[in-house]
Each structure stands twice: as C-alpha cells, then as structure tokens.
N, C-alpha and C positions, 0 to 999 in steps of 0.2 A: 338408665336413670334419666329422669326428665331434666330439662335445662331450667336454669333459674328464671329465664324470661317467661317460660310457659307456666311455671308454678306461681310466679308472682311473689309478693312479699309474704313470708311465712311467719307464723307466730312462734313464740319461744318453745311451746310444747311440740309443734309440728317439726321445728328444726331439730329438736332433741331426738324425736322419733326417727327422723331421716338419718341422723348420724348413727343412731343405734342400729338401724337397718343396714347401713353401709358397713359398720363394724362386723355385724353378724355375717354378711355376705363375704367379707374378706376372711373371716374365721372359718367359713364353710358350714355354719349352722343354719343359714337361710339360703333358699335357692337364688341363683343369679338372675338378673333382669334379662328380659328377652327383647330383641329388636323387632323391627317391622317384619322381617322374614322369619321370625321365630328362632333365631340363633341366640345362644346365651352370650351375654356381654361380660367380659372379664372384669371383676370388681376392682382389680388392682390397677386398672388404667387410670392415669391421672385425670383430674377434672378438666384441665385445660385442653385435653385431647377428646374426652368423651362429650364435653359440652359443645353444642353446635352454635354457630353465630346466629345472630337475629335474622339474617336474610336467608338462612338455610334451615331454620328451626321448623320441625314438623309437629312439635308438641308431644312427641313420644320418644322414649329412649331409643337411640339409634346411633350407628357409626357410619351411616351412608355418606356423611359429609367428608369422611376421611378416605373414602374409596374413590378410585378413578371413575369418572362418568363413562357411560357406555359410548362407544365410538359412533359418531353420527356421520362418518365418512361414507359417501355413496359407494356401492360395490362397483368394481371394475373401473375405477377412476383413472388408472394408468393404462391398463391393458385394453380398455374398450376403444373401439374405433368404428368408423363407418363401414358398412357392408357394401363393398364396391360392386356396382352393376346389379344390385337387387331390384327386381321388378315386382309389381303388385298385380298378381293374377294374369289372366289372358288379356290380350290386346283387344281393343274395340274393332268392330267391323266397319263402322261408319265414322266420319269426321264429326266431332262434337264441338259445339260452339265454345269459344274461349280457349281451345287447345292450340298447340304449336302448329303453325301453318306448314312447317317443313316435315315433321315426323308424326304429328297427330297425338302426342302425349299431352295430358292435362297438367302436368307438374311444372312446366316451364313454357316460356314464350319463344318466338322465332329467333330473337336476337341472343338468347341464352342456349340455343340448341347446339349440341356437340356433334351431331351427325353431319355428314357431307351434305352441303346444300344441293337439293334436287332441282332438276330443270323445271319440273312441275311438282309443287308440294302436295302433301296428303290432303290439303283442303280442297284441291281441285280434282284429284284423281281417286280419292277414297281407297287407295291401295297401300299395302305395307305400312299400316298404322302401328306404331310401336306402343308397347305397354307403358303404363305409368311407373315412374320411379318411386321408390319408398323414401319418403322424407324422414330422415333420422335425426334425432337430437342427442348428441353425445356430450355429456357433461365432463369436460376435462379440467383437471386441476392445474396447479402451478407447474408440477413436474411434467405432466402430459403435454402441456402447451409448448414446452421447451425441449421436448424429446425429439431429436432429429430422426430417430428410427421408429417413431410411433406409427403404427399402421403398416409396417413393412412385414411382408410374408416371407419367412426364411426359405420356404419351399421354392420360391421363384429363383433362388440362386442355383438350384439343381439344374435348371434349364440350360445354364451356361455350360455345365459339365456335359450334359447330354448333347448339346450342339457341338462342342469340341470333339467328343468321342465320335459323333457321326461324321465330322469332317475327316478325322483320322482314318476311319474305316473306308471312306470313299477314296482317300488318297492312296491307301495301301492297295485297294482294289484296282485303281487306275495303274499303279506301278506294275502289278502282276499282269495286267492285260498287255502292257507295253513289252514286258519280258517275253510273254508267250507269243507275241507277234513276230519277234526277232527269231525266226527259225533258222536252221542251218542253211536252207536254200537261199534265204534272203541274205545271209551273211556272205555266202559264196558269190552271189550276184553283185553285192556291193563291192567285194574285193576286185572282181573283174573290171567293174567300172572305174574303180580307183586306179587300177594298174594301167588301164588304157589311157586315162587322163595323165598319168605320170609319164608315160612314154611320149605323149605329145608335148609335154612341158620340159623334156630333158634338154631340148635345144636352147631353151631360154635360161641363162645363168641366174636370173633374178629369183627363180623359184628354188625353194629348199629341197632337201633330200629326205625329209622325215616322212615315215610311213604312218599308217593308221594306228599301228600298235604303239608307236611313240606318242601319238596324240592321246591315245587312251591312258597311257601312263601319266602324261602331264595332267590329264583331267582328274585322275584319281589323286595325284599329288596335290593338286589345288584344293581338292575336297578335304584333305587331311588337316587336322587342327595342329597349330604350332604349340610349343610348350609354353604354358602359362597364358594361352589365348584361346578364345572360343570363336572361330571364324566360320561364318556362313557364306559360302561361295555364291549363293543365289541373291542374297540381300546385300552382300558386301559390308557387313557390320561386324566390327571387331570389339569384343568385350574383354578388357584386361582384368584379370583377377587381382586380388589384393597382394598375393605373394605366390611365387612359384613353389609348389609343394615339394619339389625335389630338392630345394635349397634347405640347408641347415641353418638354424638361427645362430647368431654370433655367440650368444651366451651358452650354447649347448656344445660348442666345439671342444672346450676344455672346462670340465666341471670343478677344477681345483679352485677353491676360493682365493688362493694367493696368486692366481694367474692374472692376466690382463684385466684391468678394470672396465666394467661395462656400465655406461650411464643410461639408465632406463628412460630418463626424461628426453634426451636427445637421440637415443638409440644408437649411440656411437661407442666404438671400442678402438682406441687409438693405437695401443700396442698389439703385437701379435699374440694370439692366444696360445699358439704352440711355438715355444722357443727353439725346440730341437729340429724343426722343419725349416728348410730354406724358404725365403720369401717367394722365390720364383716357382717353387713346387707346391706351396700351400694353397688350399682353396681360398683361405682368407688370411692375409698377412697383416691385418690392421689398417686402419684408415690413414695412418701416417705414411705407410708404404705407398698408397695411391696418391697421397697428397704431395709427396716429394719424389715421385717417379714419373717418367715420361715427360710430357710437355706441361705438366702442372706447375713446376717451378717457374718456367718461362712466362706462363700466364699470370702468375702472381707478381713477377717482376714488372710485367707490362702494366698491370693494374696499379702497382705502386708508383710507377713512373707517371701514369695519367693523373693520379691524385696529387703528386708533388708538382706537376706542371700546372694543374688547375689552381693550386695554392699560390703559385708565382704569377698568376694572371693570364696564363696561356689558355686558349680555348681548345682544350683536348678532352674528349669524352670517349671512353673505350667502347661503350655500347652504341652510342650514336654514330661514331665514325671509326670503326675498328681498323680499317686500312690506313687511315691517316695516323692513328695512334701507333700502329706498327712501324710505319716509315719514320715517324719522329723518334721513336725509341731506338731504331737502328742508327739513325743519324747521331743521336745523343751518345750511344755507345762508341761509335767511331771517334767522335771528338774527345771522349773521355780517355780512350786508349792513347790518342795522340798527345794529349796533355800529360798523361802519366809518363810516356816516353821522354817528352821534352824536359819534364821536371827531373827525371832520373839522370839524364845526360848532363843537365846543368849542375846538379848536386855533385856528381862524380867529377866533373871538370873543375869545380871549385875546391872541393875538399879531398878528392882522391878516394882510395880504398876499394878500387874495383877488384883487386885480387881476393878480397874477402867475400865477394858475392859469388865466386865460382863454386859450384856444387861438386861433390864427389861423384865418381862414376856410379851408375845405377847398380852395377853388379856389387860394388863395395857397400853401398848403402842398404841394399836388400839383404846381403849375406851376413853383415855384422850389425849388432845393436847392443846398447848398454842395458836394455830392458829385456827381462826373460818373461816370455808369455807362452803358455802351453794351451793348445787348442784341442778340442775333441774332433771326432770325425764329422760331426754336424756343424762345426764352426763355432761352437760355444767356448768361451774362455774358461779354462780349468784353473790355471795358475797364471798370475801376472796382474796387470793393471785392471782394476775393476772400477765400479762406480764409486764415487766419493760418498762416504757415509754421512748421514746427517749429524751435525755436532750439537751437543747439548749446551744450554745456557750456563751450566755449572762447569767449574774447572775439572778437567779429566786428566788422569795420569800425572798428577802433580805430587811429587814425593818430597816430604819435609823431614828435617832432623835425621838425615842420613838413612832414611827408610828406603827399601826397594819394593815395597808393597803398600797399598792404600789401606786406610783404616776400614775394618770390616771384612778383610780378606781371610780372617782366621776366627774360629769359634771354639772356645774352651768349654768342653762338655761338663767337666767337673764343677766349675764355678758358674756356668751358664752366662758367660760374658763374651763380647766380641773384642778383637784385637788385631794386631799386625801379624801377617804370616811370616815375615822375615825374621822376627825375634821373639814371637809368642808373647808379646807384651800386651796386657789388657788395659794399660793406662793410655788415655787419649793424649795426643800431642807430646808423647814421651820421646826420648832420644833412643835411636836404634842401637842395640848391643850385639846384633848378629847371632852367630852360633852360640856364643857364651850366654846370651839371654835365653836361648832355647834350653840349654843345659840347666841353667839356674831355675827356670820355670818348671822343668821336669823334676829337679831335685826338691822343689818346694811343695810338691804334691803330698797329699796325705799318705798315700801308699809308700812313697819313698821315705817319708819320715818314720813311718812304722817299721819299715824294713831296717832302717839305720838304727833305731832304738833296740830292736830285737837282736841285731848283730852285736851291739855294744854290751848288752846284758850277757850275751853268751861269752864274750871275751872276758868279762869280769868274773864270771863264775866257772871259768875253765878249770880251776884247781879243785873245785868241789867234786864230790862223788857223782856218779851217774844218777843215783836216786834223787839227790837234791836238784839236779838239773831238770829231771822230769817233773819234780814237784813245783819248781819255779816256772816252768814253761806251761804247765797245765792251766793256771789261772789266766795267763795271757791269751791262750787259745780260747778259753771260755769267755774272756771279756770281749774279744773282738769277733766272736762268732755271732751269727744272726739268730741263733736259737735263744729263746728266753730261759731264765733260770727256773728249774723245776719242771720243765716240759720234756716229753720224749723219754727215751731209755736213758736212765741216769746210772753211771758207774761211780760209786763212792769209794774213797780211800779210807781204810780203817784207821790208820794212824792219824790222818787229818780229821776224821770224824771224832776220834777220841779227844783230840786237842780242841776241836770246836765245842764238844760237850763241856769240857772243863772251863773254857772261856765263857760259855753261856751261863754255867752255874755261878762263876765268879761275878758275871755282870749282874745277875739277879740278886746275889748277896749284897753287892755294893749299891744296887738300885739305880744304875746309870749306865752310861756308855763311855766311861773314862778310859778303859783299856783300848777301845777302838780309836779313841781320839789320840792316844799315845802312838798307836800303830800308824795313824795317818801322818803324824809328825815325823815318824821314822821312815815313812815311805814304804811300809811293808804291804799296804793294801793297794790294789790296782784301781782302775777307773770305776769298776763295779764294786760296790761295798759288800755285797753278799755273794758267797760261793755256794756250791751245792751242799757241801758238808755243813756249813753254817746254817743253811735253811733247814736241813734235816735235823740238826741239833736243836733248833728252835721249835720244830714240830714235836720232837721227842720230849722236851722239857716243858712244854706248854701245859698249863693246868686246865682241867675241865671247866673250872669256874670262869675262864676267859671266854667260853662259848656262850653267846647270848641266848641260845636256845636250850641250854642245859637244864635250867630250872623251869622250863615251860611245862605246864600240866593242863591237859584238856579237861575241862569241867563239864563237858556235855554228856548226854546220855550215851551209854555204851550199849550197843546192840549185839 
C-alpha cells in the first residue's frame, strides 16, 4: 500500500475506494499488494508499521524500511593482515634511479631499509639487488586495531616444539655415546689407577677411605628426589609442591560428623579426630596437642613476658633481641620464685598452720580416692567424671508440690493429654498423690467403669434364672460392640422378637413413642435405643405405602 505522503490529499471518493480495497484484501476477496521485490504484503499489518517515513518513502508499497539494511562491513576486517615478506616479481638487474642505495628496492629509501648495511651499497656495485616489496593497504576496524594477536600465525608456535624435541634427541644421543665409550676395559683401567692412588695416600690421615663405589652411590643418592620436592642436581633448583601427596587431609582422618570440628576458613582442627588413639601414636592429634606440647608453651610464656614488659615501659622485643628477652625472662622467674618463698615463710611465721600444708604420701594419694573413674584400654573415660554439660537458661529438675517427676513426663493415651509420671495427674501444677493417684486414674478410665457396672448388674441379677441373665447380658454386649445394628450375621431371639412385634403394634396403634419413654424412665433400655429384634419387628410391620418408590410408574414407551 502506498504511503499518505506519496498519494497526497485524497478526495472523499478515492478515500472510500481505498478503504473498501483494504477491507476486501483483509477479507481475502482481493489480491494482496506486492512490494518492490514482488512479495505479497500482509493486509493485516497496521498502518503505522507499513507506512514508511518521509525520508525513506519510495512512492510504492514496501516494507523495506522495516528490514535491517545490508551489511556494509568490508570483508576480512578482523582476520585480514599484512602479507609478511611478500615481494613483487623478480628483482631488477641494474640499479634504478630513486631506489634504495643499500638494497636496490624501489619501495623504500636508505634510511628505512631493514637489511644489514652493506659496505658498498647496490647503487655502486649493481649486485644482489632485492625485489620490491608489495605495499598493502589493510583496512582494520576498531577490534582489529586493539587485537594483540592480530597477524599472529599459530603455526609458528610449532617451531618451539620441534626445537625442543630436537634438543631432547640430541641429548639422548649424547648420553648413549657416553655410555658406549665406558667399556669394561676402561672401567678396569680406571679402577687400577684409583687403587694405585689410594695406596699412595694411605700414609696421609687427612684423606678418607671411601672408594669409587661409595662415590657412585652418593651421586645416585643426590640425584634422587626428596618427598614433596623436585630437585634438579645440575641446576640446584628446588620446587616445593603445594602439599605432600602421601599426607592425608585432616578432615579425611575421621568422617564422623560428630568428631573434631574442622574450620575450612583457617584449615585448623584443634581437637584430635581419633579419640581412641593416643596422641603420641596418632598421625595427627590435633593442633592443640602441638600447641601445648614440647617447647611451644615456653615460647608462649616468653612472648607474654615480652608484651607485659613492653607495656610497663621496658625495651624488650622478642623478635629483635631474642637472647635479651630470654635472659630477662629467666631473671624474672628467679625473682618471682624468691618472692613466693619469702611471702610463704612470712605468712607461716605470722599465722602458723604449717602442718596443714603437708601432703600425704604418694602411695596413699595414688591408691585411694573418693572419685570412681573407669578407663578403657585406650585411656578414654567410661565411667566417672566427665565434661560439664551445658546448662539451659530455663530451670531444670525443679519439682514442685511434692512431685518426683516434671510436667510432661507422662502421656495419657486415652485422653490425649500430658501429665506427671509420678501420680498420673493430667492437671498442671496439681499436688502429687503418689501411687494412690495412679490407682485413682486407672479406676476412672472408661474400661474400668464399664467393668464395674457389668459386675454390679451381675450381682443384682444373681437370683434370676440363667435365661434371664443371658437375655440381660445380650443387649450390653450388643451396645458396647463395634458392630452396627443390622449388619453381618444376625441371630434373633424368638421370644424377644415376639415381644418386639407386640410393642411395635402397640406403638403404631397409640401413634407415638410413649411406651419407650416409660422404659427409659424405668431404665430398661441401654445406651442404644434399638436392638436387633426391634429393628426386625419394625421392618416386618412397615407398610408398603411408606416406601417412596412404591407408587412410581414409568410412563415411557415399553420396548
């Protein structure tokens, strides 16, 4: 479709025809408009998309203004580079006027020549005139100008490998030649010379007694690499690896998550990962073992003394003058011991009580003790004094109102409530009644009450015949059974069925439930109102008119 600027101002008739044509194209009754390339234009495209702006309008229906313009980027803008060392044709045989006076090429002057300056240039000798270089113009873009690897040929890097391999082959060949030269005859002659020199030097005590074989062993021992190091005996360069591969990481010694804590930030494990292994025999006994064993505590005390002395104004620095710090620390310890002895003697002389400072013999103190501690074979404490447990901020093991157990130590399954285990009381902050409370709680359960009621009814009806006892117990069993009335295999008593039929007829004649109300008042009916016999009597005496589907007649067609 043409743009409004190309069409200009339309008359009312032309505008109506244009709208009808657009509606026909949308309905599919008219062919779609074609663009400059002969492709149909979708008539459902909105006008603000299909209409070209005034600076891109071509006067014909087109969507070229919505398409991306063709790339004007020159080819090989990034990959293109100068052809190094390219020459233009064969070289000239005679010197040409205006050419380089050194090499004879026409593309540069003498001051720009890159060849070795000749004693006599090509201008005077007319010999070895070089061909002209090809002047290339490479258009590089923004990325190509800033690419540090632009123009680099990756195949040049293979020359480094080839040179290294050539050196290795030459070195191996040289070693093989040296080994071949050392024949058995040469070795025997060398041994004779060494033995003769040794006999001459036996009189001099300054010379050692090591022979050639020991020297060879030392040479091979020097060439061997130490654990965790890569040592080159020729260059004497030692490269330390990050970690000795034979060592096991601290966190892999014991994989139990409840073992010693490992701090990944500082890579420290203070406690021993294996508790059942003595610290002297373990590969790693924790950093605290190394921190408080050997001379480490003495160094810590010395450092602490240096800090305290510096705070008091003394010029003591452990790193700057370690010997001075050590001597001052020893002098300080001696004075401290003397002052402690003087204070002890003065206090005992003034107040007495020296007899209380006497210790029991070592045999007695080691053999007897008030604390019972049981150890395992590995030295771990099995029974006895252990670590102090962390206390909670809440009050623990506090018993109130004569209770011997805390609230929540017992759970009543029947009522679903918590209580005290000492008296089975489910009332919070109640007074403890002990074993009597347990018996009372047990007697107040539903099963105990049912058992007591059944036993009392049996005692009341002990004088009645056996048939009446069976008749009175049957409803109770039925009432408290989990089976619903009228379900399963039902056994009916004929006498009670006849009695239920008579009562049902009487109820229907009276038109109410008066007789049952009288029975409830007398207590002859249990918790369930309906028995099996009464349900059967109701079914037998029920009229068909009570059925809502009895008078239903299908009026549809019968096939």
